[in-house]
TIBATOR-160343 format. One record per atom (N, C-alpha, C): residue in three letters; x, y, z. Coordinates in steps of 0.02 Angstrom, whole numbers, plus 32768, in hexadecimal, padded with zeros to 4 digits. Example, Ala and Ser with C-alpha at 12.3 -4.5 7.8 and 13.67 -1.06 7.14 Angstrom:
% residues 2
<vexke ala | east 8294 | north 7EE4 | up 8186>
<vexke ala | east 8267 | north 7F1F | up 8186>
<vexke ala | east 8294 | north 7F5B | up 8186>
<vexke ser | east 8282 | north 7F90 | up 8162>
<vexke ser | east 82AC | north 7FCB | up 8165>
<vexke ser | east 8285 | north 8002 | up 818A>
***
This chain:
% residues 168
<vexke met | east 7D8B | north 815D | up 849C>
<vexke met | east 7D81 | north 816E | up 84DD>
<vexke met | east 7DAB | north 8139 | up 8508>
<vexke lys | east 7DB0 | north 80FC | up 84E9>
<vexke lys | east 7DD6 | north 80CA | up 8512>
<vexke lys | east 7E1F | north 80E1 | up 851E>
<vexke ser | east 7E3A | north 8108 | up 84EF>
<vexke ser | east 7E7E | north 811E | up 84FA>
<vexke ser | east 7E85 | north 814F | up 8535>
<vexke leu | east 7E4E | north 817A | up 853C>
<vexke leu | east 7E4F | north 81A4 | up 8575>
<vexke leu | east 7E43 | north 817F | up 85B9>
<vexke arg | east 7E17 | north 8149 | up 85B5>
<vexke arg | east 7E0E | north 8124 | up 85F5>
<vexke arg | east 7E4C | north 80FE | up 8607>
<vexke leu | east 7E71 | north 80E7 | up 85D5>
<vexke leu | east 7EAE | north 80BD | up 85E2>
<vexke leu | east 7EE4 | north 80EB | up 85FA>
<vexke gln | east 7EE5 | north 812F | up 85E4>
<vexke gln | east 7F18 | north 8158 | up 85FF>
<vexke gln | east 7F0F | north 8168 | up 8643>
<vexke lys | east 7ED2 | north 8165 | up 865D>
<vexke lys | east 7EC2 | north 8177 | up 86A9>
<vexke lys | east 7EC8 | north 812E | up 86CC>
<vexke his | east 7ED5 | north 80FC | up 86AB>
<vexke his | east 7EDB | north 80BA | up 86CD>
<vexke his | east 7E9A | north 80A1 | up 86ED>
<vexke trp | east 7E62 | north 80B1 | up 86CB>
<vexke trp | east 7E1F | north 80A3 | up 86E2>
<vexke trp | east 7E02 | north 8067 | up 86BF>
<vexke ser | east 7DE1 | north 8039 | up 86E5>
<vexke ser | east 7DB9 | north 8005 | up 86BF>
<vexke ser | east 7D76 | north 8022 | up 86A7>
<vexke gln | east 7D53 | north 7FFA | up 867C>
<vexke gln | east 7D14 | north 8012 | up 866B>
<vexke gln | east 7CE0 | north 801F | up 86A5>
<vexke glu | east 7CE8 | north 7FEE | up 86D6>
<vexke glu | east 7CBF | north 7FF0 | up 8715>
<vexke glu | east 7CCD | north 8033 | up 8737>
<vexke gln | east 7D0A | north 8045 | up 873D>
<vexke gln | east 7D1E | north 8080 | up 8760>
<vexke gln | east 7CFE | north 80BF | up 8741>
<vexke leu | east 7D0A | north 80C0 | up 86FB>
<vexke leu | east 7CEC | north 80F6 | up 86D7>
<vexke leu | east 7C9F | north 80FA | up 86DC>
<vexke ala | east 7C84 | north 80C1 | up 86DE>
<vexke ala | east 7C38 | north 80C5 | up 86E6>
<vexke ala | east 7C26 | north 80E3 | up 8729>
<vexke gln | east 7C4A | north 80D3 | up 875C>
<vexke gln | east 7C3F | north 80ED | up 87A0>
<vexke gln | east 7C46 | north 8135 | up 87A3>
<vexke phe | east 7C7F | north 814C | up 8786>
<vexke phe | east 7C90 | north 8194 | up 8783>
<vexke phe | east 7C5E | north 81B9 | up 8763>
<vexke ser | east 7C48 | north 81A2 | up 8727>
<vexke ser | east 7C19 | north 81C9 | up 86FB>
<vexke ser | east 7BCE | north 81BF | up 8710>
<vexke gly | east 7BC4 | north 818A | up 8736>
<vexke gly | east 7B7D | north 817C | up 8749>
<vexke gly | east 7B5B | north 815E | up 870C>
<vexke leu | east 7B80 | north 813D | up 86E3>
<vexke leu | east 7B5F | north 8118 | up 86AB>
<vexke leu | east 7B69 | north 80CC | up 86B5>
<vexke asn | east 7B42 | north 80A8 | up 868B>
<vexke asn | east 7B45 | north 805E | up 868D>
<vexke asn | east 7B85 | north 8047 | up 8669>
<vexke val | east 7B9F | north 8010 | up 867A>
<vexke val | east 7BDD | north 7FF5 | up 8660>
<vexke val | east 7BCC | north 7FE2 | up 8616>
<vexke arg | east 7B8E | north 7FCC | up 8604>
<vexke arg | east 7B7D | north 7FBC | up 85BD>
<vexke arg | east 7B7F | north 7FF9 | up 8596>
<vexke thr | east 7B70 | north 8035 | up 85AE>
<vexke thr | east 7B70 | north 8077 | up 858D>
<vexke thr | east 7BB9 | north 8088 | up 8580>
<vexke ile | east 7BE4 | north 807E | up 85AD>
<vexke ile | east 7C29 | north 8088 | up 85A3>
<vexke ile | east 7C4D | north 8057 | up 856A>
<vexke gln | east 7C30 | north 801B | up 8566>
<vexke gln | east 7C43 | north 7FED | up 8530>
<vexke gln | east 7C28 | north 800C | up 84F0>
<vexke arg | east 7BED | north 8019 | up 84F0>
<vexke arg | east 7BD0 | north 8036 | up 84AD>
<vexke arg | east 7BF7 | north 8071 | up 8493>
<vexke val | east 7C0B | north 80A0 | up 84BF>
<vexke val | east 7C30 | north 80D9 | up 84AD>
<vexke val | east 7C77 | north 80C6 | up 8491>
<vexke glu | east 7C93 | north 8099 | up 84AD>
<vexke glu | east 7CD8 | north 8084 | up 849B>
<vexke glu | east 7CD4 | north 805F | up 8459>
<vexke lys | east 7C9A | north 8041 | up 844B>
<vexke lys | east 7C96 | north 801D | up 840B>
<vexke lys | east 7C81 | north 804C | up 83D1>
<vexke gly | east 7C6F | north 808B | up 83E4>
<vexke gly | east 7C66 | north 80BA | up 83B3>
<vexke gly | east 7C1D | north 80C0 | up 83A5>
<vexke glu | east 7BF1 | north 809F | up 83CA>
<vexke glu | east 7BA4 | north 809C | up 83BA>
<vexke glu | east 7B90 | north 80E1 | up 83D4>
<vexke ser | east 7B52 | north 80F7 | up 83B6>
<vexke ser | east 7B3B | north 813D | up 83C7>
<vexke ser | east 7B1F | north 813D | up 840F>
<vexke val | east 7B2A | north 8177 | up 842B>
<vexke val | east 7B11 | north 8181 | up 8474>
<vexke val | east 7AF2 | north 81C5 | up 8478>
<vexke gly | east 7ACE | north 81CF | up 84AC>
<vexke gly | east 7AB2 | north 8213 | up 84AC>
<vexke gly | east 7AE0 | north 8248 | up 84CC>
<vexke ser | east 7AC6 | north 8287 | up 84C6>
<vexke ser | east 7AEF | north 82BD | up 84D5>
<vexke ser | east 7AFE | north 82C1 | up 8524>
<vexke glu | east 7AD1 | north 82AC | up 854C>
<vexke glu | east 7ADA | north 82A8 | up 8592>
<vexke glu | east 7B10 | north 8278 | up 85A7>
<vexke thr | east 7B11 | north 8241 | up 8580>
<vexke thr | east 7B45 | north 8212 | up 8591>
<vexke thr | east 7B89 | north 822F | up 8581>
<vexke leu | east 7B8F | north 8252 | up 8546>
<vexke leu | east 7BCB | north 8273 | up 8536>
<vexke leu | east 7BDE | north 82AA | up 8567>
<vexke lys | east 7BB1 | north 82CD | up 857E>
<vexke lys | east 7BBC | north 8304 | up 85B0>
<vexke lys | east 7BD9 | north 82E7 | up 85EF>
<vexke ser | east 7BBE | north 82AA | up 860A>
<vexke ser | east 7BCE | north 828E | up 8647>
<vexke ser | east 7C18 | north 8273 | up 8640>
<vexke leu | east 7C28 | north 8254 | up 8608>
<vexke leu | east 7C69 | north 823C | up 85FA>
<vexke leu | east 7C9C | north 8275 | up 85F5>
<vexke ala | east 7C88 | north 82A8 | up 85CC>
<vexke ala | east 7CB8 | north 82E1 | up 85C4>
<vexke ala | east 7CC7 | north 8305 | up 860B>
<vexke ala | east 7C92 | north 8305 | up 8633>
<vexke ala | east 7CA2 | north 8320 | up 8677>
<vexke ala | east 7CD5 | north 82F8 | up 86A1>
<vexke val | east 7CD0 | north 82B6 | up 869A>
<vexke val | east 7CFC | north 828E | up 86C1>
<vexke val | east 7D41 | north 8292 | up 86A7>
<vexke phe | east 7D48 | north 8299 | up 8668>
<vexke phe | east 7D8E | north 82A0 | up 864B>
<vexke phe | east 7DA8 | north 82E9 | up 8649>
<vexke glu | east 7D7C | north 8316 | up 8661>
<vexke glu | east 7D88 | north 835D | up 8660>
<vexke glu | east 7D9D | north 837A | up 861C>
<vexke ile | east 7D74 | north 8369 | up 85EE>
<vexke ile | east 7D7B | north 8383 | up 85A4>
<vexke ile | east 7D39 | north 8397 | up 858C>
<vexke thr | east 7D36 | north 83B2 | up 854D>
<vexke thr | east 7CF8 | north 83C5 | up 852F>
<vexke thr | east 7CDF | north 838A | up 850E>
<vexke thr | east 7C9A | north 8391 | up 84FD>
<vexke thr | east 7C7A | north 835A | up 84D8>
<vexke thr | east 7C94 | north 834E | up 8490>
<vexke asp | east 7CB0 | north 8383 | up 8479>
<vexke asp | east 7CCB | north 8388 | up 8435>
<vexke asp | east 7D12 | north 835F | up 8439>
<vexke glu | east 7D38 | north 836C | up 846A>
<vexke glu | east 7D6F | north 834B | up 8472>
<vexke glu | east 7D6C | north 8301 | up 8482>
<vexke leu | east 7D35 | north 82F1 | up 84A3>
<vexke leu | east 7D21 | north 82A9 | up 84B8>
<vexke leu | east 7D0E | north 8289 | up 8471>
<vexke thr | east 7CE3 | north 82AA | up 844B>
<vexke thr | east 7CCD | north 828B | up 8409>
<vexke thr | east 7D08 | north 8281 | up 83DE>
<vexke ser | east 7D36 | north 82B1 | up 83DE>
<vexke ser | east 7D74 | north 82A6 | up 83B1>
<vexke ser | east 7D98 | north 826E | up 83CE>
<vexke ala | east 7DA0 | north 8264 | up 840D>
<vexke ala | east 7DC8 | north 822D | up 8428>
<vexke ala | east 7DA2 | north 81E4 | up 8416>
<vexke ile | east 7D64 | north 81E9 | up 841C>
<vexke ile | east 7D40 | north 81A7 | up 8409>
<vexke ile | east 7D4A | north 8199 | up 83BD>
<vexke gln | east 7D44 | north 81C7 | up 8395>
<vexke gln | east 7D53 | north 81C1 | up 834D>
<vexke gln | east 7D9D | north 81A8 | up 8340>
<vexke asn | east 7DCA | north 81C6 | up 8360>
<vexke asn | east 7E17 | north 81AD | up 8359>
<vexke asn | east 7E1D | north 816A | up 8370>
<vexke asp | east 7DF7 | north 8154 | up 83A2>
<vexke asp | east 7E02 | north 810C | up 83C0>
<vexke asp | east 7DE4 | north 80E2 | up 838F>
<vexke met | east 7DB5 | north 80F3 | up 8361>
<vexke met | east 7D93 | north 80C7 | up 8331>
<vexke met | east 7DC1 | north 80C0 | up 82F0>
<vexke arg | east 7DE5 | north 80F3 | up 82E0>
<vexke arg | east 7E11 | north 80F5 | up 82A1>
<vexke arg | east 7E41 | north 80BC | up 82A0>
<vexke pro | east 7E6C | north 80AF | up 82CC>
<vexke pro | east 7E97 | north 8079 | up 82C5>
<vexke pro | east 7E7B | north 8035 | up 82B2>
<vexke ser | east 7E42 | north 8024 | up 82D6>
<vexke ser | east 7E24 | north 7FE1 | up 82BD>
<vexke ser | east 7E11 | north 7FE0 | up 8277>
<vexke leu | east 7DF8 | north 8018 | up 825E>
<vexke leu | east 7DE5 | north 801B | up 8216>
<vexke leu | east 7E25 | north 801A | up 81E8>
<vexke glu | east 7E55 | north 8040 | up 81FE>
<vexke glu | east 7E93 | north 8042 | up 81D3>
<vexke glu | east 7EB4 | north 7FFF | up 81D5>
<vexke glu | east 7EB8 | north 7FDE | up 8213>
<vexke glu | east 7EDB | north 7F98 | up 8212>
<vexke glu | east 7EB7 | north 7F66 | up 81E2>
<vexke gly | east 7E74 | north 7F6D | up 81E1>
<vexke gly | east 7E53 | north 7F39 | up 81AF>
<vexke gly | east 7E67 | north 7F48 | up 8167>
<vexke thr | east 7E6B | north 7F89 | up 8155>
<vexke thr | east 7E79 | north 7F95 | up 8110>
<vexke thr | east 7EC5 | north 7F8F | up 810C>
<vexke gly | east 7EEC | north 7F9F | up 813A>
<vexke gly | east 7F33 | north 7F93 | up 8135>
<vexke gly | east 7F4A | north 7F4A | up 812E>
<vexke ala | east 7F25 | north 7F1E | up 814C>
<vexke ala | east 7F2D | north 7ED4 | up 8149>
<vexke ala | east 7F20 | north 7EBE | up 80FF>
<vexke ser | east 7EE7 | north 7ED2 | up 80E8>
<vexke ser | east 7ED8 | north 7EBD | up 80A3>
<vexke ser | east 7F09 | north 7EDB | up 8070>
<vexke glu | east 7F1C | north 7F1A | up 8080>
<vexke glu | east 7F49 | north 7F3B | up 8052>
<vexke glu | east 7F8D | north 7F18 | up 8052>
<vexke lys | east 7FA4 | north 7F05 | up 8090>
<vexke lys | east 7FE6 | north 7EDF | up 8092>
<vexke lys | east 7FE2 | north 7EA1 | up 806B>
<vexke leu | east 7FAA | north 7E7D | up 8073>
<vexke leu | east 7F9B | north 7E37 | up 8052>
<vexke leu | east 7F99 | north 7E48 | up 8008>
<vexke ser | east 7F7D | north 7E7C | up 7FF5>
<vexke ser | east 7F7D | north 7E8D | up 7FAA>
<vexke ser | east 7FC4 | north 7E9A | up 7F8D>
<vexke gln | east 7FEA | north 7EC3 | up 7FB7>
<vexke gln | east 8031 | north 7ECE | up 7FA3>
<vexke gln | east 8058 | north 7E91 | up 7FA4>
<vexke lys | east 804D | north 7E65 | up 7FD2>
<vexke lys | east 8073 | north 7E29 | up 7FD3>
<vexke lys | east 8068 | north 7DFF | up 7F97>
<vexke ser | east 8023 | north 7DF7 | up 7F82>
<vexke ser | east 8017 | north 7DD3 | up 7F48>
<vexke ser | east 8031 | north 7DEA | up 7F0A>
<vexke lys | east 8034 | north 7E34 | up 7F09>
<vexke lys | east 8050 | north 7E54 | up 7EC9>
<vexke lys | east 8098 | north 7E47 | up 7EC7>
<vexke ala | east 80B9 | north 7E47 | up 7F04>
<vexke ala | east 8108 | north 7E3C | up 7F0B>
<vexke ala | east 810F | north 7DF1 | up 7EEF>
<vexke lys | east 80E9 | north 7DC8 | up 7F05>
<vexke lys | east 80F6 | north 7D81 | up 7EF3>
<vexke lys | east 80EE | north 7D78 | up 7EA4>
<vexke glu | east 80BD | north 7D96 | up 7E87>
<vexke glu | east 80AF | north 7D95 | up 7E41>
<vexke glu | east 80E8 | north 7DBA | up 7E1D>
<vexke lys | east 8100 | north 7DED | up 7E34>
<vexke lys | east 813F | north 7E0E | up 7E1A>
<vexke lys | east 817F | north 7DDE | up 7E1E>
<vexke val | east 818B | north 7DBF | up 7E54>
<vexke val | east 81C0 | north 7D8D | up 7E5C>
<vexke val | east 81B6 | north 7D5A | up 7E28>
<vexke arg | east 817C | north 7D40 | up 7E1D>
<vexke arg | east 8170 | north 7D05 | up 7DE8>
<vexke arg | east 8180 | north 7D1E | up 7DA5>
<vexke his | east 8170 | north 7D58 | up 7D94>
<vexke his | east 817C | north 7D78 | up 7D56>
<vexke his | east 81C7 | north 7D83 | up 7D48>
<vexke ile | east 81E7 | north 7D99 | up 7D7C>
<vexke ile | east 8231 | north 7D9E | up 7D78>
<vexke ile | east 8258 | north 7D5D | up 7D6E>
<vexke arg | east 823C | north 7D29 | up 7D93>
<vexke arg | east 825B | north 7CEA | up 7D8D>
<vexke arg | east 824E | north 7CCD | up 7D4C>
<vexke tyr | east 8212 | north 7CD9 | up 7D2F>
<vexke tyr | east 8205 | north 7CC6 | up 7CED>
<vexke tyr | east 8232 | north 7CE3 | up 7CB7>
<vexke phe | east 823B | north 7D27 | up 7CC2>
<vexke phe | east 8265 | north 7D4D | up 7C95>
<vexke phe | east 82AD | north 7D2F | up 7C93>
<vexke tyr | east 82C9 | north 7D23 | up 7CCD>
<vexke tyr | east 830F | north 7D06 | up 7CD1>
<vexke tyr | east 8312 | north 7CC0 | up 7CAF>
<vexke thr | east 82E3 | north 7C9A | up 7CBC>
<vexke thr | east 82E3 | north 7C53 | up 7CA7>
<vexke thr | east 82DA | north 7C56 | up 7C58>
<vexke phe | east 82AF | north 7C81 | up 7C3E>
<vexke phe | east 82A1 | north 7C87 | up 7BF8>
<vexke phe | east 82E3 | north 7CA1 | up 7BD5>
<vexke ser | east 8301 | north 7CD5 | up 7BF0>
<vexke ser | east 833A | north 7CF1 | up 7BD5>
<vexke ser | east 8372 | north 7CB9 | up 7BD3>
<vexke ala | east 837A | north 7C98 | up 7C0D>
<vexke ala | east 83AF | north 7C63 | up 7C0F>
<vexke ala | east 83A2 | north 7C2D | up 7BD9>
<vexke phe | east 8366 | north 7C1A | up 7BD0>
<vexke phe | east 8351 | north 7BEA | up 7B9D>
<vexke phe | east 8363 | north 7BFF | up 7B5A>
<vexke leu | east 8351 | north 7C40 | up 7B48>
<vexke leu | east 835F | north 7C5C | up 7B04>
<vexke leu | east 83AD | north 7C5E | up 7AFB>
<vexke ile | east 83D1 | north 7C73 | up 7B2A>
<vexke ile | east 8419 | north 7C7B | up 7B24>
<vexke ile | east 8434 | north 7C34 | up 7B1B>
<vexke ala | east 841D | north 7C04 | up 7B3D>
<vexke ala | east 8438 | north 7BBE | up 7B3E>
<vexke ala | east 8427 | north 7BA2 | up 7AF6>
<vexke val | east 83EC | north 7BAE | up 7ADB>
<vexke val | east 83DC | north 7B91 | up 7A9B>
<vexke val | east 8407 | north 7BB4 | up 7A65>
<vexke phe | east 8415 | north 7BF6 | up 7A6A>
<vexke phe | east 843C | north 7C14 | up 7A3A>
<vexke phe | east 8484 | north 7BF8 | up 7A42>
<vexke leu | east 84A1 | north 7BF6 | up 7A76>
<vexke leu | east 84EC | north 7BDF | up 7A83>
<vexke leu | east 84EB | north 7B93 | up 7A6C>
<vexke val | east 84C3 | north 7B66 | up 7A84>
<vexke val | east 84C6 | north 7B1C | up 7A74>
<vexke val | east 84B1 | north 7B0D | up 7A2E>
<vexke phe | east 847E | north 7B29 | up 7A16>
<vexke phe | east 8465 | north 7B10 | up 79D4>
<vexke phe | east 8477 | north 7B3E | up 7999>
<vexke met | east 8480 | north 7B78 | up 79A3>
<vexke met | east 8481 | north 7BA7 | up 7970>
<vexke met | east 84CE | north 7BBC | up 795D>
<vexke leu | east 84F2 | north 7BC7 | up 7993>
<vexke leu | east 853B | north 7BE2 | up 798B>
<vexke leu | east 8561 | north 7BA8 | up 796A>
<vexke pro | east 8556 | north 7B66 | up 7976>
<vexke pro | east 8582 | north 7B35 | up 7953>
<vexke pro | east 8576 | north 7B31 | up 7903>
<vexke asn | east 853E | north 7B51 | up 78F0>
<vexke asn | east 8532 | north 7B59 | up 78A9>
<vexke asn | east 854F | north 7B96 | up 7883>
<vexke tyr | east 857E | north 7BB3 | up 78A4>
<vexke tyr | east 859B | north 7BF5 | up 788A>
<vexke tyr | east 85BF | north 7BE2 | up 7846>
<vexke asn | east 85E2 | north 7BAE | up 783E>
<vexke asn | east 8601 | north 7B93 | up 7804>
<vexke asn | east 862A | north 7BC9 | up 77DF>
<vexke gln | east 8654 | north 7BED | up 7802>
<vexke gln | east 8688 | north 7C18 | up 77E9>
<vexke gln | east 8667 | north 7C58 | up 77C5>
<vexke gly | east 862A | north 7C69 | up 77E0>
<vexke gly | east 8607 | north 7CA5 | up 77CB>
<vexke gly | east 85D5 | north 7C93 | up 7799>
<vexke glu | east 85CB | north 7C55 | up 7781>
<vexke glu | east 8599 | north 7C43 | up 774C>
<vexke glu | east 8557 | north 7C4B | up 7768>
<vexke asn | east 8543 | north 7C41 | up 77A3>
<vexke asn | east 8504 | north 7C49 | up 77BF>
<vexke asn | east 84FF | north 7C85 | up 77EA>
<vexke leu | east 852A | north 7CB9 | up 77E0>
<vexke leu | east 8528 | north 7CF5 | up 780A>
<vexke leu | east 84E8 | north 7D17 | up 780A>
<vexke gly | east 84CB | north 7D23 | up 77CC>
<vexke gly | east 8488 | north 7D49 | up 77C2>
<vexke gly | east 8450 | north 7D2F | up 77EC>
<vexke pro | east 8443 | north 7CEC | up 77E5>
<vexke pro | east 8412 | north 7CCF | up 7810>
<vexke pro | east 841F | north 7CCD | up 7859>
<vexke leu | east 845D | north 7CC5 | up 786E>
<vexke leu | east 846F | north 7CCD | up 78B6>
<vexke leu | east 8463 | north 7D0F | up 78D3>
<vexke ile | east 8476 | north 7D40 | up 78AD>
<vexke ile | east 846F | north 7D8A | up 78BB>
<vexke ile | east 8424 | north 7D96 | up 78CA>
<vexke thr | east 83FB | north 7D7C | up 7898>
<vexke thr | east 83B2 | north 7D81 | up 789A>
<vexke thr | east 8394 | north 7D5E | up 78D9>
<vexke leu | east 83AA | north 7D25 | up 78E6>
<vexke leu | east 838E | north 7CFE | up 791A>
<vexke leu | east 83A7 | north 7D1D | up 795E>
<vexke phe | east 83E3 | north 7D36 | up 795F>
<vexke phe | east 83FB | north 7D57 | up 799E>
<vexke phe | east 83D6 | north 7D95 | up 79AB>
<vexke leu | east 83C6 | north 7DBF | up 7978>
<vexke leu | east 839E | north 7DF7 | up 797D>
<vexke leu | east 8355 | north 7DE9 | up 7996>
<vexke ser | east 833B | north 7DB5 | up 7977>
<vexke ser | east 82F5 | north 7D9A | up 798A>
<vexke ser | east 82F3 | north 7D8B | up 79D4>
<vexke phe | east 8327 | north 7D62 | up 79EE>
<vexke phe | east 8325 | north 7D4F | up 7A31>
<vexke phe | east 8330 | north 7D8C | up 7A5B>
<vexke ser | east 8357 | north 7DBF | up 7A4B>
<vexke ser | east 8360 | north 7DFB | up 7A71>
<vexke ser | east 8327 | north 7E20 | up 7A73>
<vexke val | east 82FA | north 7E23 | up 7A3F>
<vexke val | east 82B8 | north 7E44 | up 7A42>
<vexke val | east 828C | north 7E26 | up 7A71>
<vexke leu | east 8288 | north 7DE0 | up 7A6F>
<vexke leu | east 825C | north 7DC0 | up 7A9D>
<vexke leu | east 8272 | north 7DCB | up 7AE5>
<vexke ile | east 82B1 | north 7DCA | up 7AF3>
<vexke ile | east 82C8 | north 7DD8 | up 7B3A>
<vexke ile | east 82B8 | north 7E21 | up 7B50>
<vexke ala | east 82C5 | north 7E4B | up 7B20>
<vexke ala | east 82B6 | north 7E96 | up 7B2B>
<vexke ala | east 826E | north 7E9D | up 7B37>
<vexke gly | east 8242 | north 7E81 | up 7B0D>
<vexke gly | east 81FD | north 7E87 | up 7B1E>
<vexke gly | east 81E3 | north 7E69 | up 7B5C>
<vexke leu | east 81FB | north 7E2D | up 7B6E>
<vexke leu | east 81EC | north 7E16 | up 7BAE>
<vexke leu | east 8205 | north 7E39 | up 7BE6>
<vexke ala | east 8240 | north 7E5D | up 7BE0>
<vexke ala | east 825E | north 7E8A | up 7C13>
<vexke ala | east 8230 | north 7ECA | up 7C1F>
<vexke val | east 8219 | north 7EE3 | up 7BE9>
<vexke val | east 81E7 | north 7F1E | up 7BEC>
<vexke val | east 81A9 | north 7F07 | up 7C16>
<vexke phe | east 8190 | north 7ECB | up 7C05>
<vexke phe | east 8152 | north 7EB1 | up 7C28>
<vexke phe | east 815E | north 7EA0 | up 7C72>
<vexke val | east 8199 | north 7E85 | up 7C80>
<vexke val | east 81A3 | north 7E72 | up 7CC8>
<vexke val | east 81BC | north 7EAB | up 7CED>
<vexke phe | east 81E8 | north 7ED4 | up 7CD7>
<vexke phe | east 8203 | north 7F10 | up 7D00>
<vexke phe | east 81E0 | north 7F4F | up 7CFA>
<vexke gln | east 81B3 | north 7F59 | up 7CC9>
<vexke gln | east 8185 | north 7F8C | up 7CBE>
<vexke gln | east 81A6 | north 7FD0 | up 7CCA>
<vexke pro | east 81D1 | north 7FE2 | up 7CA2>
<vexke pro | east 81FA | north 8023 | up 7CA8>
<vexke pro | east 81C7 | north 805B | up 7CA9>
<vexke phe | east 818D | north 8058 | up 7C83>
<vexke phe | east 815D | north 808B | up 7C82>
<vexke phe | east 811F | north 8076 | up 7CA2>
<vexke gly | east 8124 | north 8057 | up 7CDE>
<vexke gly | east 80E7 | north 8039 | up 7D01>
<vexke gly | east 80CC | north 8070 | up 7D35>
<vexke glu | east 80A9 | north 8059 | up 7D64>
<vexke glu | east 8085 | north 807F | up 7D96>
<vexke glu | east 80BB | north 80AC | up 7DBD>
<vexke glu | east 80EF | north 8089 | up 7DD3>
<vexke glu | east 8121 | north 80B1 | up 7DF8>
<vexke glu | east 8139 | north 80F1 | up 7DD1>
<vexke trp | east 8148 | north 80E1 | up 7D93>
<vexke trp | east 8169 | north 8117 | up 7D6A>
<vexke trp | east 8131 | north 814B | up 7D5D>
<vexke glu | east 80EF | north 8137 | up 7D54>
<vexke glu | east 80BA | north 8167 | up 7D49>
<vexke glu | east 80B1 | north 8194 | up 7D85>
<vexke lys | east 80B0 | north 8177 | up 7DBE>
<vexke lys | east 80A3 | north 8197 | up 7DFE>
<vexke lys | east 80DD | north 81CF | up 7E06>
<vexke ala | east 811B | north 81B7 | up 7DFD>
<vexke ala | east 8155 | north 81E3 | up 7E04>
<vexke ala | east 8152 | north 8222 | up 7DCC>
<vexke lys | east 8139 | north 8213 | up 7D93>
<vexke lys | east 8137 | north 8240 | up 7D62>
<vexke lys | east 8101 | north 8274 | up 7D74>
<vexke ile | east 80C5 | north 8260 | up 7D89>
<vexke ile | east 808E | north 8286 | up 7D9E>
<vexke ile | east 80A7 | north 82B8 | up 7DD9>
<vexke ala | east 80C6 | north 829A | up 7E08>
<vexke ala | east 80DE | north 82BD | up 7E44>
<vexke ala | east 8112 | north 82F6 | up 7E2B>
<vexke arg | east 813F | north 82E8 | up 7DFE>
<vexke arg | east 816D | north 8314 | up 7DE1>
<vexke arg | east 8146 | north 834D | up 7DC0>
<vexke ile | east 811B | north 8344 | up 7D98>
<vexke ile | east 80F9 | north 8373 | up 7D71>
<vexke ile | east 80CC | north 839B | up 7DA0>
<vexke thr | east 80AB | north 8384 | up 7DD0>
<vexke thr | east 8083 | north 83AA | up 7DFB>
<vexke thr | east 80B4 | north 83D9 | up 7E23>
<vexke arg | east 80EE | north 83BC | up 7E3C>
<vexke arg | east 811A | north 83E9 | up 7E5E>
<vexke arg | east 8137 | north 8420 | up 7E33>
<vexke gln | east 8141 | north 8412 | up 7DF4>
<vexke gln | east 8157 | north 8449 | up 7DC4>
<vexke gln | east 8125 | north 847E | up 7DB7>
<vexke gln | east 80E5 | north 8462 | up 7DB0>
<vexke gln | east 80A8 | north 8497 | up 7DAD>
<vexke gln | east 80A0 | north 84C0 | up 7DEB>
<vexke asn | east 80A8 | north 849F | up 7E24>
<vexke asn | east 80A2 | north 84C9 | up 7E63>
<vexke asn | east 80DA | north 84FA | up 7E67>
<vexke glu | east 811B | north 84E9 | up 7E4F>
<vexke glu | east 814E | north 8517 | up 7E50>
<vexke glu | east 8145 | north 8554 | up 7E22>
<vexke val | east 8127 | north 8547 | up 7DE8>
<vexke val | east 811B | north 857F | up 7DB5>
<vexke val | east 80E4 | north 85A4 | up 7DCB>
<vexke asp | east 80AD | north 858C | up 7DEA>
<vexke asp | east 8071 | north 85B0 | up 7DFF>
<vexke asp | east 8062 | north 85A1 | up 7E48>
<vexke pro | east 8086 | north 85C2 | up 7E76>
<vexke pro | east 8081 | north 85B8 | up 7EBD>
<vexke pro | east 8030 | north 85BE | up 7EDE>
<vexke ser | east 8011 | north 85EF | up 7EB7>
<vexke ser | east 7FCE | north 85FD | up 7ECD>
<vexke ser | east 7F9E | north 85BB | up 7EC5>
<vexke asn | east 7FB4 | north 858F | up 7E94>
<vexke asn | east 7F88 | north 8557 | up 7E81>
<vexke asn | east 7F89 | north 8528 | up 7EBD>
<vexke ser | east 7FC3 | north 8522 | up 7EE5>
<vexke ser | east 7FC5 | north 84F7 | up 7F1E>
<vexke ser | east 7F9C | north 850D | up 7F55>
<vexke glu | east 7F8D | north 854A | up 7F58>
<vexke glu | east 7F6F | north 8569 | up 7F97>
<vexke glu | east 7F23 | north 855B | up 7F8D>
<vexke his | east 7F0B | north 854E | up 7F4E>
<vexke his | east 7EC4 | north 854B | up 7F48>
<vexke his | east 7EAD | north 8502 | up 7F4C>
***
């Protein structure tokens, strides 16, 4: 209702005068508190709308404040998830660089004209498996995003095959 009042450029006091109601009653209505049917009828008459339209306007005015509260906590949650993801990625690159440096600095000089080739290949493959395992953990190629996309694609395919299914 507040949006209707503001569209008319009325103060709460003016609306109270026009409707014959108390300013406190106007404030209660705008807060979404319960009011009587006579109050709704008086306000609807002033705005020249039905009581159903007024009730709908009151509910619409209350939605943004509820959504803002959940939206703020959702944004905070997304931000903390993003920070955690960045930490994992940084750890991945640091760990990978460390393993590559260890291999190049300590292992490669022990090549000895192919004499230690077997152990070097084994160590190289071990380091590669460690890096690949950490990459799967950090980048999650089959994580939530992949799962959501897969579900959406399968659902879309099912709806294309059986169009009557989407109507029910």
